[in-house]
PyMOL Python script that loads the backbone (N, CA, C, O; Angstrom):
from pymol import cmd

cmd.read_pdbstr("""\
ATOM      1  N   MET A   1      49.443  29.364  23.153  1.00  0.00           N
ATOM      2  CA  MET A   1      50.016  28.182  22.537  1.00  0.00           C
ATOM      3  C   MET A   1      50.236  27.111  23.604  1.00  0.00           C
ATOM      4  O   MET A   1      50.527  27.422  24.759  1.00  0.00           O
ATOM      5  N   PHE A   2      50.095  25.868  23.211  1.00  0.00           N
ATOM      6  CA  PHE A   2      50.250  24.736  24.122  1.00  0.00           C
ATOM      7  C   PHE A   2      51.709  24.553  24.523  1.00  0.00           C
ATOM      8  O   PHE A   2      52.613  24.670  23.695  1.00  0.00           O
ATOM      9  N   GLU A   3      51.923  24.269  25.790  1.00  0.00           N
ATOM     10  CA  GLU A   3      53.265  23.932  26.278  1.00  0.00           C
ATOM     11  C   GLU A   3      53.172  22.679  27.138  1.00  0.00           C
ATOM     12  O   GLU A   3      52.462  22.654  28.144  1.00  0.00           O
ATOM     13  N   ALA A   4      53.890  21.651  26.735  1.00  0.00           N
ATOM     14  CA  ALA A   4      53.897  20.389  27.487  1.00  0.00           C
ATOM     15  C   ALA A   4      54.639  20.572  28.805  1.00  0.00           C
ATOM     16  O   ALA A   4      55.673  21.237  28.862  1.00  0.00           O
ATOM     17  N   THR A   5      54.102  19.977  29.859  1.00  0.00           N
ATOM     18  CA  THR A   5      54.761  20.038  31.157  1.00  0.00           C
ATOM     19  C   THR A   5      55.557  18.753  31.390  1.00  0.00           C
ATOM     20  O   THR A   5      55.368  17.757  30.693  1.00  0.00           O
ATOM     21  N   GLN A   6      56.426  18.793  32.357  1.00  0.00           N
ATOM     22  CA  GLN A   6      57.196  17.605  32.724  1.00  0.00           C
ATOM     23  C   GLN A   6      56.265  16.482  33.187  1.00  0.00           C
ATOM     24  O   GLN A   6      56.525  15.309  32.922  1.00  0.00           O
ATOM     25  N   GLU A   7      55.178  16.846  33.879  1.00  0.00           N
ATOM     26  CA  GLU A   7      54.223  15.848  34.345  1.00  0.00           C
ATOM     27  C   GLU A   7      53.550  15.127  33.167  1.00  0.00           C
ATOM     28  O   GLU A   7      53.339  13.915  33.207  1.00  0.00           O
ATOM     29  N   MET A   8      53.224  15.884  32.136  1.00  0.00           N
ATOM     30  CA  MET A   8      52.619  15.278  30.940  1.00  0.00           C
ATOM     31  C   MET A   8      53.602  14.336  30.264  1.00  0.00           C
ATOM     32  O   MET A   8      53.257  13.208  29.913  1.00  0.00           O
ATOM     33  N   ARG A   9      54.829  14.809  30.086  1.00  0.00           N
ATOM     34  CA  ARG A   9      55.852  13.973  29.453  1.00  0.00           C
ATOM     35  C   ARG A   9      56.088  12.697  30.252  1.00  0.00           C
ATOM     36  O   ARG A   9      56.201  11.610  29.685  1.00  0.00           O
ATOM     37  N   ALA A  10      56.162  12.838  31.575  1.00  0.00           N
ATOM     38  CA  ALA A  10      56.420  11.680  32.433  1.00  0.00           C
ATOM     39  C   ALA A  10      55.282  10.668  32.340  1.00  0.00           C
ATOM     40  O   ALA A  10      55.529   9.463  32.290  1.00  0.00           O
ATOM     41  N   LEU A  11      54.041  11.145  32.316  1.00  0.00           N
ATOM     42  CA  LEU A  11      52.899  10.239  32.224  1.00  0.00           C
ATOM     43  C   LEU A  11      52.907   9.489  30.894  1.00  0.00           C
ATOM     44  O   LEU A  11      52.646   8.286  30.860  1.00  0.00           O
ATOM     45  N   VAL A  12      53.204  10.187  29.804  1.00  0.00           N
ATOM     46  CA  VAL A  12      53.258   9.519  28.503  1.00  0.00           C
ATOM     47  C   VAL A  12      54.338   8.440  28.514  1.00  0.00           C
ATOM     48  O   VAL A  12      54.092   7.315  28.081  1.00  0.00           O
ATOM     49  N   ARG A  13      55.512   8.770  28.998  1.00  0.00           N
ATOM     50  CA  ARG A  13      56.603   7.798  29.032  1.00  0.00           C
ATOM     51  C   ARG A  13      56.245   6.585  29.897  1.00  0.00           C
ATOM     52  O   ARG A  13      56.537   5.445  29.538  1.00  0.00           O
ATOM     53  N   GLU A  14      55.613   6.848  31.032  1.00  0.00           N
ATOM     54  CA  GLU A  14      55.186   5.756  31.922  1.00  0.00           C
ATOM     55  C   GLU A  14      54.174   4.853  31.214  1.00  0.00           C
ATOM     56  O   GLU A  14      54.271   3.628  31.286  1.00  0.00           O
ATOM     57  N   GLN A  15      53.217   5.459  30.539  1.00  0.00           N
ATOM     58  CA  GLN A  15      52.192   4.698  29.829  1.00  0.00           C
ATOM     59  C   GLN A  15      52.779   3.937  28.643  1.00  0.00           C
ATOM     60  O   GLN A  15      52.379   2.804  28.374  1.00  0.00           O
ATOM     61  N   LEU A  16      53.728   4.556  27.931  1.00  0.00           N
ATOM     62  CA  LEU A  16      54.342   3.896  26.776  1.00  0.00           C
ATOM     63  C   LEU A  16      55.093   2.631  27.168  1.00  0.00           C
ATOM     64  O   LEU A  16      55.232   1.709  26.364  1.00  0.00           O
ATOM     65  N   ALA A  17      55.574   2.590  28.399  1.00  0.00           N
ATOM     66  CA  ALA A  17      56.280   1.398  28.873  1.00  0.00           C
ATOM     67  C   ALA A  17      55.321   0.214  29.029  1.00  0.00           C
ATOM     68  O   ALA A  17      55.751  -0.939  29.047  1.00  0.00           O
ATOM     69  N   ARG A  18      54.014   0.507  29.141  1.00  0.00           N
ATOM     70  CA  ARG A  18      53.020  -0.546  29.353  1.00  0.00           C
ATOM     71  C   ARG A  18      52.053  -0.734  28.206  1.00  0.00           C
ATOM     72  O   ARG A  18      51.540  -1.833  27.996  1.00  0.00           O
ATOM     73  N   GLU A  19      51.797   0.337  27.454  1.00  0.00           N
ATOM     74  CA  GLU A  19      50.752   0.301  26.436  1.00  0.00           C
ATOM     75  C   GLU A  19      51.196   1.025  25.181  1.00  0.00           C
ATOM     76  O   GLU A  19      52.317   1.529  25.110  1.00  0.00           O
ATOM     77  N   GLY A  20      50.319   1.078  24.193  1.00  0.00           N
ATOM     78  CA  GLY A  20      50.597   1.773  22.957  1.00  0.00           C
ATOM     79  C   GLY A  20      50.459   3.283  23.093  1.00  0.00           C
ATOM     80  O   GLY A  20      50.027   3.797  24.125  1.00  0.00           O
ATOM     81  N   LEU A  21      50.836   3.977  22.030  1.00  0.00           N
ATOM     82  CA  LEU A  21      50.795   5.438  22.032  1.00  0.00           C
ATOM     83  C   LEU A  21      49.384   5.968  22.228  1.00  0.00           C
ATOM     84  O   LEU A  21      49.190   6.929  22.972  1.00  0.00           O
ATOM     85  N   ALA A  22      48.400   5.369  21.584  1.00  0.00           N
ATOM     86  CA  ALA A  22      47.024   5.849  21.721  1.00  0.00           C
ATOM     87  C   ALA A  22      46.572   5.806  23.184  1.00  0.00           C
ATOM     88  O   ALA A  22      45.953   6.752  23.671  1.00  0.00           O
ATOM     89  N   SER A  23      46.872   4.733  23.868  1.00  0.00           N
ATOM     90  CA  SER A  23      46.508   4.627  25.293  1.00  0.00           C
ATOM     91  C   SER A  23      47.240   5.659  26.127  1.00  0.00           C
ATOM     92  O   SER A  23      46.672   6.234  27.055  1.00  0.00           O
ATOM     93  N   ALA A  24      48.505   5.894  25.795  1.00  0.00           N
ATOM     94  CA  ALA A  24      49.294   6.884  26.534  1.00  0.00           C
ATOM     95  C   ALA A  24      48.723   8.290  26.322  1.00  0.00           C
ATOM     96  O   ALA A  24      48.593   9.061  27.272  1.00  0.00           O
ATOM     97  N   LEU A  25      48.388   8.613  25.083  1.00  0.00           N
ATOM     98  CA  LEU A  25      47.808   9.932  24.803  1.00  0.00           C
ATOM     99  C   LEU A  25      46.446  10.090  25.465  1.00  0.00           C
ATOM    100  O   LEU A  25      46.122  11.164  25.972  1.00  0.00           O
ATOM    101  N   ARG A  26      45.649   9.029  25.464  1.00  0.00           N
ATOM    102  CA  ARG A  26      44.335   9.096  26.114  1.00  0.00           C
ATOM    103  C   ARG A  26      44.488   9.338  27.622  1.00  0.00           C
ATOM    104  O   ARG A  26      43.736  10.123  28.200  1.00  0.00           O
ATOM    105  N   ALA A  27      45.443   8.679  28.249  1.00  0.00           N
ATOM    106  CA  ALA A  27      45.668   8.871  29.686  1.00  0.00           C
ATOM    107  C   ALA A  27      46.027  10.323  29.995  1.00  0.00           C
ATOM    108  O   ALA A  27      45.536  10.897  30.967  1.00  0.00           O
ATOM    109  N   VAL A  28      46.876  10.906  29.172  1.00  0.00           N
ATOM    110  CA  VAL A  28      47.261  12.314  29.367  1.00  0.00           C
ATOM    111  C   VAL A  28      46.062  13.225  29.125  1.00  0.00           C
ATOM    112  O   VAL A  28      45.842  14.178  29.872  1.00  0.00           O
ATOM    113  N   ALA A  29      45.285  12.932  28.080  1.00  0.00           N
ATOM    114  CA  ALA A  29      44.099  13.743  27.784  1.00  0.00           C
ATOM    115  C   ALA A  29      43.126  13.737  28.954  1.00  0.00           C
ATOM    116  O   ALA A  29      42.583  14.777  29.328  1.00  0.00           O
ATOM    117  N   LEU A  30      42.914  12.570  29.522  1.00  0.00           N
ATOM    118  CA  LEU A  30      41.975  12.459  30.650  1.00  0.00           C
ATOM    119  C   LEU A  30      42.503  13.159  31.896  1.00  0.00           C
ATOM    120  O   LEU A  30      41.761  13.870  32.573  1.00  0.00           O
ATOM    121  N   GLN A  31      43.769  12.962  32.198  1.00  0.00           N
ATOM    122  CA  GLN A  31      44.320  13.543  33.431  1.00  0.00           C
ATOM    123  C   GLN A  31      44.466  15.062  33.356  1.00  0.00           C
ATOM    124  O   GLN A  31      44.265  15.753  34.355  1.00  0.00           O
ATOM    125  N   PHE A  32      44.815  15.587  32.178  1.00  0.00           N
ATOM    126  CA  PHE A  32      45.096  17.014  32.059  1.00  0.00           C
ATOM    127  C   PHE A  32      44.046  17.779  31.254  1.00  0.00           C
ATOM    128  O   PHE A  32      44.194  18.980  31.028  1.00  0.00           O
ATOM    129  N   GLY A  33      42.988  17.090  30.821  1.00  0.00           N
ATOM    130  CA  GLY A  33      41.919  17.756  30.085  1.00  0.00           C
ATOM    131  C   GLY A  33      42.349  18.268  28.717  1.00  0.00           C
ATOM    132  O   GLY A  33      41.931  19.348  28.299  1.00  0.00           O
ATOM    133  N   LEU A  34      43.181  17.503  28.019  1.00  0.00           N
ATOM    134  CA  LEU A  34      43.694  17.942  26.726  1.00  0.00           C
ATOM    135  C   LEU A  34      42.800  17.488  25.582  1.00  0.00           C
ATOM    136  O   LEU A  34      42.190  16.420  25.646  1.00  0.00           O
ATOM    137  N   ASN A  35      42.725  18.298  24.542  1.00  0.00           N
ATOM    138  CA  ASN A  35      42.012  17.918  23.323  1.00  0.00           C
ATOM    139  C   ASN A  35      43.017  17.370  22.312  1.00  0.00           C
ATOM    140  O   ASN A  35      44.217  17.320  22.586  1.00  0.00           O
ATOM    141  N   LYS A  36      42.528  16.962  21.153  1.00  0.00           N
ATOM    142  CA  LYS A  36      43.404  16.339  20.160  1.00  0.00           C
ATOM    143  C   LYS A  36      44.456  17.306  19.615  1.00  0.00           C
ATOM    144  O   LYS A  36      45.562  16.883  19.279  1.00  0.00           O
ATOM    145  N   THR A  37      44.135  18.575  19.524  1.00  0.00           N
ATOM    146  CA  THR A  37      45.130  19.551  19.062  1.00  0.00           C
ATOM    147  C   THR A  37      46.280  19.631  20.056  1.00  0.00           C
ATOM    148  O   THR A  37      47.445  19.635  19.657  1.00  0.00           O
ATOM    149  N   SER A  38      45.967  19.693  21.330  1.00  0.00           N
ATOM    150  CA  SER A  38      47.017  19.730  22.359  1.00  0.00           C
ATOM    151  C   SER A  38      47.809  18.428  22.380  1.00  0.00           C
ATOM    152  O   SER A  38      49.022  18.446  22.588  1.00  0.00           O
ATOM    153  N   LEU A  39      47.138  17.300  22.167  1.00  0.00           N
ATOM    154  CA  LEU A  39      47.840  16.014  22.118  1.00  0.00           C
ATOM    155  C   LEU A  39      48.805  15.960  20.932  1.00  0.00           C
ATOM    156  O   LEU A  39      49.889  15.385  21.030  1.00  0.00           O
ATOM    157  N   ALA A  40      48.402  16.558  19.822  1.00  0.00           N
ATOM    158  CA  ALA A  40      49.299  16.605  18.662  1.00  0.00           C
ATOM    159  C   ALA A  40      50.535  17.438  18.978  1.00  0.00           C
ATOM    160  O   ALA A  40      51.646  17.061  18.606  1.00  0.00           O
ATOM    161  N   TRP A  41      50.352  18.564  19.659  1.00  0.00           N
ATOM    162  CA  TRP A  41      51.506  19.377  20.075  1.00  0.00           C
ATOM    163  C   TRP A  41      52.391  18.609  21.052  1.00  0.00           C
ATOM    164  O   TRP A  41      53.616  18.726  21.009  1.00  0.00           O
ATOM    165  N   LEU A  42      51.776  17.833  21.922  1.00  0.00           N
ATOM    166  CA  LEU A  42      52.548  17.015  22.860  1.00  0.00           C
ATOM    167  C   LEU A  42      53.377  15.992  22.095  1.00  0.00           C
ATOM    168  O   LEU A  42      54.535  15.758  22.438  1.00  0.00           O
ATOM    169  N   ALA A  43      52.805  15.383  21.070  1.00  0.00           N
ATOM    170  CA  ALA A  43      53.548  14.424  20.252  1.00  0.00           C
ATOM    171  C   ALA A  43      54.735  15.099  19.568  1.00  0.00           C
ATOM    172  O   ALA A  43      55.819  14.521  19.486  1.00  0.00           O
ATOM    173  N   VAL A  44      54.531  16.316  19.081  1.00  0.00           N
ATOM    174  CA  VAL A  44      55.628  17.071  18.462  1.00  0.00           C
ATOM    175  C   VAL A  44      56.729  17.313  19.494  1.00  0.00           C
ATOM    176  O   VAL A  44      57.914  17.263  19.164  1.00  0.00           O
ATOM    177  N   ASP A  45      56.346  17.572  20.717  1.00  0.00           N
ATOM    178  CA  ASP A  45      57.313  17.802  21.790  1.00  0.00           C
ATOM    179  C   ASP A  45      58.067  16.524  22.170  1.00  0.00           C
ATOM    180  O   ASP A  45      59.252  16.580  22.498  1.00  0.00           O
ATOM    181  N   LEU A  46      57.393  15.385  22.128  1.00  0.00           N
ATOM    182  CA  LEU A  46      57.975  14.124  22.598  1.00  0.00           C
ATOM    183  C   LEU A  46      58.785  13.366  21.555  1.00  0.00           C
ATOM    184  O   LEU A  46      59.719  12.641  21.897  1.00  0.00           O
ATOM    185  N   TYR A  47      58.434  13.531  20.293  1.00  0.00           N
ATOM    186  CA  TYR A  47      59.045  12.728  19.236  1.00  0.00           C
ATOM    187  C   TYR A  47      59.936  13.573  18.336  1.00  0.00           C
ATOM    188  O   TYR A  47      59.642  14.735  18.055  1.00  0.00           O
ATOM    189  N   ALA A  48      61.023  12.969  17.895  1.00  0.00           N
ATOM    190  CA  ALA A  48      62.026  13.686  17.116  1.00  0.00           C
ATOM    191  C   ALA A  48      61.624  13.884  15.665  1.00  0.00           C
ATOM    192  O   ALA A  48      62.109  14.817  15.025  1.00  0.00           O
ATOM    193  N   ASP A  49      60.778  13.064  15.139  1.00  0.00           N
ATOM    194  CA  ASP A  49      60.555  13.039  13.694  1.00  0.00           C
ATOM    195  C   ASP A  49      59.083  13.126  13.290  1.00  0.00           C
ATOM    196  O   ASP A  49      58.652  12.435  12.367  1.00  0.00           O
ATOM    197  N   VAL A  50      58.321  13.963  13.968  1.00  0.00           N
ATOM    198  CA  VAL A  50      56.895  14.092  13.685  1.00  0.00           C
ATOM    199  C   VAL A  50      56.695  14.896  12.398  1.00  0.00           C
ATOM    200  O   VAL A  50      57.273  15.967  12.213  1.00  0.00           O
ATOM    201  N   MET A  51      55.868  14.352  11.527  1.00  0.00           N
ATOM    202  CA  MET A  51      55.536  15.004  10.259  1.00  0.00           C
ATOM    203  C   MET A  51      54.081  15.489  10.316  1.00  0.00           C
ATOM    204  O   MET A  51      53.322  15.110  11.207  1.00  0.00           O
ATOM    205  N   THR A  52      53.715  16.319   9.366  1.00  0.00           N
ATOM    206  CA  THR A  52      52.347  16.840   9.302  1.00  0.00           C
ATOM    207  C   THR A  52      51.322  15.710   9.267  1.00  0.00           C
ATOM    208  O   THR A  52      50.273  15.805   9.905  1.00  0.00           O
ATOM    209  N   SER A  53      51.614  14.657   8.534  1.00  0.00           N
ATOM    210  CA  SER A  53      50.668  13.532   8.440  1.00  0.00           C
ATOM    211  C   SER A  53      50.473  12.848   9.802  1.00  0.00           C
ATOM    212  O   SER A  53      49.399  12.313  10.073  1.00  0.00           O
ATOM    213  N   ASP A  54      51.496  12.862  10.650  1.00  0.00           N
ATOM    214  CA  ASP A  54      51.375  12.288  11.993  1.00  0.00           C
ATOM    215  C   ASP A  54      50.439  13.131  12.853  1.00  0.00           C
ATOM    216  O   ASP A  54      49.595  12.598  13.573  1.00  0.00           O
ATOM    217  N   VAL A  55      50.596  14.442  12.772  1.00  0.00           N
ATOM    218  CA  VAL A  55      49.714  15.355  13.504  1.00  0.00           C
ATOM    219  C   VAL A  55      48.278  15.172  13.027  1.00  0.00           C
ATOM    220  O   VAL A  55      47.352  15.127  13.837  1.00  0.00           O
ATOM    221  N   GLN A  56      48.096  15.069  11.723  1.00  0.00           N
ATOM    222  CA  GLN A  56      46.759  14.876  11.169  1.00  0.00           C
ATOM    223  C   GLN A  56      46.144  13.557  11.625  1.00  0.00           C
ATOM    224  O   GLN A  56      44.935  13.477  11.840  1.00  0.00           O
ATOM    225  N   ALA A  57      46.966  12.527  11.774  1.00  0.00           N
ATOM    226  CA  ALA A  57      46.457  11.240  12.260  1.00  0.00           C
ATOM    227  C   ALA A  57      45.885  11.396  13.666  1.00  0.00           C
ATOM    228  O   ALA A  57      44.842  10.821  13.978  1.00  0.00           O
ATOM    229  N   ILE A  58      46.554  12.160  14.505  1.00  0.00           N
ATOM    230  CA  ILE A  58      46.057  12.413  15.867  1.00  0.00           C
ATOM    231  C   ILE A  58      44.758  13.215  15.805  1.00  0.00           C
ATOM    232  O   ILE A  58      43.818  12.926  16.545  1.00  0.00           O
ATOM    233  N   TRP A  59      44.699  14.209  14.938  1.00  0.00           N
ATOM    234  CA  TRP A  59      43.473  15.001  14.795  1.00  0.00           C
ATOM    235  C   TRP A  59      42.289  14.146  14.370  1.00  0.00           C
ATOM    236  O   TRP A  59      41.154  14.422  14.756  1.00  0.00           O
ATOM    237  N   HIS A  60      42.544  13.107  13.576  1.00  0.00           N
ATOM    238  CA  HIS A  60      41.465  12.252  13.051  1.00  0.00           C
ATOM    239  C   HIS A  60      41.264  10.971  13.861  1.00  0.00           C
ATOM    240  O   HIS A  60      40.562  10.058  13.424  1.00  0.00           O
ATOM    241  N   TRP A  61      41.861  10.908  15.004  1.00  0.00           N
ATOM    242  CA  TRP A  61      41.768   9.758  15.898  1.00  0.00           C
ATOM    243  C   TRP A  61      40.472   9.838  16.697  1.00  0.00           C
ATOM    244  O   TRP A  61      40.005  10.933  17.010  1.00  0.00           O
ATOM    245  N   ASP A  62      39.893   8.700  17.025  1.00  0.00           N
ATOM    246  CA  ASP A  62      38.659   8.615  17.808  1.00  0.00           C
ATOM    247  C   ASP A  62      38.981   8.642  19.305  1.00  0.00           C
ATOM    248  O   ASP A  62      38.772   7.654  20.008  1.00  0.00           O
ATOM    249  N   LEU A  63      39.483   9.761  19.776  1.00  0.00           N
ATOM    250  CA  LEU A  63      39.863   9.912  21.189  1.00  0.00           C
ATOM    251  C   LEU A  63      38.687   9.626  22.120  1.00  0.00           C
ATOM    252  O   LEU A  63      38.853   8.974  23.151  1.00  0.00           O
ATOM    253  N   ALA A  64      37.521  10.105  21.764  1.00  0.00           N
ATOM    254  CA  ALA A  64      36.347   9.955  22.631  1.00  0.00           C
ATOM    255  C   ALA A  64      35.728   8.560  22.580  1.00  0.00           C
ATOM    256  O   ALA A  64      34.883   8.228  23.411  1.00  0.00           O
ATOM    257  N   GLY A  65      36.139   7.744  21.617  1.00  0.00           N
ATOM    258  CA  GLY A  65      35.599   6.394  21.518  1.00  0.00           C
ATOM    259  C   GLY A  65      34.185   6.329  20.989  1.00  0.00           C
ATOM    260  O   GLY A  65      33.416   5.454  21.387  1.00  0.00           O
ATOM    261  N   HIS A  66      33.824   7.240  20.096  1.00  0.00           N
ATOM    262  CA  HIS A  66      32.470   7.276  19.537  1.00  0.00           C
ATOM    263  C   HIS A  66      32.320   6.472  18.253  1.00  0.00           C
ATOM    264  O   HIS A  66      31.231   6.426  17.680  1.00  0.00           O
ATOM    265  N   GLY A  67      33.389   5.841  17.795  1.00  0.00           N
ATOM    266  CA  GLY A  67      33.303   5.030  16.592  1.00  0.00           C
ATOM    267  C   GLY A  67      33.559   5.792  15.299  1.00  0.00           C
ATOM    268  O   GLY A  67      33.339   5.255  14.213  1.00  0.00           O
ATOM    269  N   THR A  68      34.016   7.025  15.400  1.00  0.00           N
ATOM    270  CA  THR A  68      34.362   7.796  14.207  1.00  0.00           C
ATOM    271  C   THR A  68      35.825   8.207  14.295  1.00  0.00           C
ATOM    272  O   THR A  68      36.277   8.707  15.325  1.00  0.00           O
ATOM    273  N   GLY A  69      36.548   7.996  13.229  1.00  0.00           N
ATOM    274  CA  GLY A  69      37.971   8.328  13.211  1.00  0.00           C
ATOM    275  C   GLY A  69      38.818   7.083  13.372  1.00  0.00           C
ATOM    276  O   GLY A  69      38.310   5.964  13.435  1.00  0.00           O
ATOM    277  N   HIS A  70      40.122   7.303  13.439  1.00  0.00           N
ATOM    278  CA  HIS A  70      41.066   6.194  13.578  1.00  0.00           C
ATOM    279  C   HIS A  70      40.879   5.494  14.925  1.00  0.00           C
ATOM    280  O   HIS A  70      40.666   6.144  15.948  1.00  0.00           O
ATOM    281  N   THR A  71      40.960   4.178  14.912  1.00  0.00           N
ATOM    282  CA  THR A  71      40.927   3.425  16.166  1.00  0.00           C
ATOM    283  C   THR A  71      42.286   3.558  16.854  1.00  0.00           C
ATOM    284  O   THR A  71      43.242   4.066  16.268  1.00  0.00           O
ATOM    285  N   ASP A  72      42.357   3.101  18.092  1.00  0.00           N
ATOM    286  CA  ASP A  72      43.633   3.112  18.810  1.00  0.00           C
ATOM    287  C   ASP A  72      44.677   2.285  18.066  1.00  0.00           C
ATOM    288  O   ASP A  72      45.826   2.703  17.920  1.00  0.00           O
ATOM    289  N   ALA A  73      44.269   1.112  17.599  1.00  0.00           N
ATOM    290  CA  ALA A  73      45.201   0.236  16.888  1.00  0.00           C
ATOM    291  C   ALA A  73      45.697   0.893  15.603  1.00  0.00           C
ATOM    292  O   ALA A  73      46.878   0.803  15.268  1.00  0.00           O
ATOM    293  N   GLU A  74      44.795   1.550  14.890  1.00  0.00           N
ATOM    294  CA  GLU A  74      45.193   2.243  13.663  1.00  0.00           C
ATOM    295  C   GLU A  74      46.172   3.375  13.961  1.00  0.00           C
ATOM    296  O   GLU A  74      47.170   3.541  13.259  1.00  0.00           O
ATOM    297  N   LEU A  75      45.884   4.152  15.003  1.00  0.00           N
ATOM    298  CA  LEU A  75      46.782   5.256  15.356  1.00  0.00           C
ATOM    299  C   LEU A  75      48.151   4.716  15.765  1.00  0.00           C
ATOM    300  O   LEU A  75      49.181   5.245  15.346  1.00  0.00           O
ATOM    301  N   ASP A  76      48.160   3.672  16.575  1.00  0.00           N
ATOM    302  CA  ASP A  76      49.438   3.072  16.982  1.00  0.00           C
ATOM    303  C   ASP A  76      50.243   2.634  15.764  1.00  0.00           C
ATOM    304  O   ASP A  76      51.455   2.844  15.708  1.00  0.00           O
ATOM    305  N   GLU A  77      49.577   2.032  14.799  1.00  0.00           N
ATOM    306  CA  GLU A  77      50.265   1.583  13.571  1.00  0.00           C
ATOM    307  C   GLU A  77      50.763   2.772  12.759  1.00  0.00           C
ATOM    308  O   GLU A  77      51.890   2.767  12.263  1.00  0.00           O
ATOM    309  N   MET A  78      49.924   3.781  12.627  1.00  0.00           N
ATOM    310  CA  MET A  78      50.284   4.954  11.824  1.00  0.00           C
ATOM    311  C   MET A  78      51.474   5.708  12.405  1.00  0.00           C
ATOM    312  O   MET A  78      52.251   6.312  11.666  1.00  0.00           O
ATOM    313  N   LEU A  79      51.618   5.674  13.719  1.00  0.00           N
ATOM    314  CA  LEU A  79      52.689   6.428  14.386  1.00  0.00           C
ATOM    315  C   LEU A  79      53.818   5.535  14.886  1.00  0.00           C
ATOM    316  O   LEU A  79      54.672   5.984  15.651  1.00  0.00           O
ATOM    317  N   SER A  80      53.827   4.282  14.462  1.00  0.00           N
ATOM    318  CA  SER A  80      54.830   3.338  14.961  1.00  0.00           C
ATOM    319  C   SER A  80      56.249   3.672  14.516  1.00  0.00           C
ATOM    320  O   SER A  80      57.206   3.144  15.083  1.00  0.00           O
ATOM    321  N   HIS A  81      56.406   4.524  13.529  1.00  0.00           N
ATOM    322  CA  HIS A  81      57.733   4.910  13.044  1.00  0.00           C
ATOM    323  C   HIS A  81      58.391   6.008  13.887  1.00  0.00           C
ATOM    324  O   HIS A  81      59.575   6.296  13.711  1.00  0.00           O
ATOM    325  N   LEU A  82      57.641   6.611  14.790  1.00  0.00           N
ATOM    326  CA  LEU A  82      58.176   7.725  15.578  1.00  0.00           C
ATOM    327  C   LEU A  82      59.185   7.243  16.619  1.00  0.00           C
ATOM    328  O   LEU A  82      59.082   6.139  17.154  1.00  0.00           O
ATOM    329  N   ASN A  83      60.151   8.100  16.884  1.00  0.00           N
ATOM    330  CA  ASN A  83      61.186   7.813  17.876  1.00  0.00           C
ATOM    331  C   ASN A  83      61.148   8.865  18.969  1.00  0.00           C
ATOM    332  O   ASN A  83      61.217  10.062  18.690  1.00  0.00           O
ATOM    333  N   VAL A  84      61.038   8.417  20.215  1.00  0.00           N
ATOM    334  CA  VAL A  84      60.981   9.323  21.354  1.00  0.00           C
ATOM    335  C   VAL A  84      62.300  10.070  21.488  1.00  0.00           C
ATOM    336  O   VAL A  84      63.377   9.481  21.394  1.00  0.00           O
ATOM    337  N   LYS A  85      62.198  11.386  21.712  1.00  0.00           N
ATOM    338  CA  LYS A  85      63.384  12.205  21.946  1.00  0.00           C
ATOM    339  C   LYS A  85      63.993  11.819  23.279  1.00  0.00           C
ATOM    340  O   LYS A  85      63.260  11.521  24.223  1.00  0.00           O
ATOM    341  N   PRO A  86      65.296  11.815  23.381  1.00  0.00           N
ATOM    342  CA  PRO A  86      65.912  11.588  24.699  1.00  0.00           C
ATOM    343  C   PRO A  86      65.742  12.845  25.567  1.00  0.00           C
ATOM    344  O   PRO A  86      65.902  13.970  25.094  1.00  0.00           O
ATOM    345  N   PHE A  87      65.422  12.628  26.818  1.00  0.00           N
ATOM    346  CA  PHE A  87      65.295  13.766  27.753  1.00  0.00           C
ATOM    347  C   PHE A  87      66.211  13.573  28.916  1.00  0.00           C
ATOM    348  O   PHE A  87      66.257  14.415  29.813  1.00  0.00           O
TER     349      PHE A  87
END
""", "prot")
cmd.dss("prot")
cmd.show_as("cartoon", "prot")
cmd.util.cbc("prot")
cmd.orient("prot")
């Protein structure tokens, strides 16, 4: 099972201060070699109110940039209701 590390959490938080969630998740995916399933688990770890539909949005996101799935802007909009857990 996936377990988020402090380094992953820190990178997401750092990226969120500058960019949207999609960019933050992409940065973590690239640095740590994560797939969309692991990114969804990371979102569950980081956010207090993640629902099944939010996880599914990440699964259907175009992480690789091939033009299929949700765009970064769409994912950011779909997940804009999430609130980061305090750490």
